[in-house]
C-alpha positions in Angstrom: -3.7 -3.6 -2.1 -3.3 -3.6 1.7 -1.7 -7.0 1.8 1.5 -7.5 3.7 4.7 -7.4 1.6 8.3 -8.6 2.0 11.1 -6.3 1.0 14.8 -5.9 1.6 15.6 -3.0 3.9 17.0 -0.5 1.2 16.2 3.0 0.2 13.1 4.5 1.7 11.1 1.3 2.0 11.1 1.5 5.8 9.0 4.7 5.4 6.3 2.7 3.7 6.5 -0.4 5.9 6.3 1.6 9.1 4.4 -1.1 11.1 5.0 -4.9 11.4 1.5 -5.7 10.2 2.2 -4.0 6.8 5.0 -6.4 6.0 8.5 -7.7 6.7 11.8 -6.0 6.0 14.8 -8.3 5.6 18.5 -7.4 5.3 19.7 -7.2 1.6 21.7 -10.1 0.4 20.2 -12.5 2.9 18.1 -15.1 1.0 17.5 -17.2 4.2 15.9 -14.2 5.9 13.8 -13.6 2.7 12.6 -17.3 2.7 11.7 -17.2 6.4 9.7 -13.9 5.8 7.8 -15.6 3.0 6.9 -18.5 5.2 5.9 -16.2 8.0 3.8 -14.0 5.7 2.0 -16.8 4.0 1.0 -18.4 7.4 -0.4 -15.2 8.9 -3.8 -14.0 8.0 -3.8 -10.5 6.3 -5.0 -7.5 8.2 -7.4 -5.8 5.7 -7.1 -2.0 5.3 -3.7 -1.7 7.0 -1.9 0.6 4.6 0.6 3.2 5.9 -0.2 6.8 5.4 2.9 7.2 3.3 1.8 4.3 1.0 -1.6 5.7 0.6 -0.1 8.4 -1.6 0.6 5.6 -4.1 -2.9 4.3 -4.5 -3.9 3.0 -7.9 -6.0 6.1 -8.5 -3.2 8.5 -7.5 -0.7 6.7 -9.6 -2.9 6.6 -12.7 -3.6 10.3 -12.3 0.1 11.1 -12.0 1.0 8.8 -14.9 -1.7 10.4 -17.1 -0.4 13.9 -16.1 3.2 13.0 -17.0 2.0 11.8 -20.5 -0.1 14.9 -21.1 1.3 17.2 -23.8 0.4 20.1 -21.5 2.6 18.9 -18.6 
């Protein structure tokens, strides 16, 4: 959707959130850092259209197409 997100820094999420304006990464198991990130994110105005190139691969259109392909009997 292009809105900033908050996530724990696990797996490959840092590949998607590759710029601060896309969202905030917090250490796993740190609810205080997560709460601070929520407050920060709610208070800042969203930057429209700021979606990382990696995340663009997972647009609603691409995701729906991939899902339909996976369900196709000719897959």
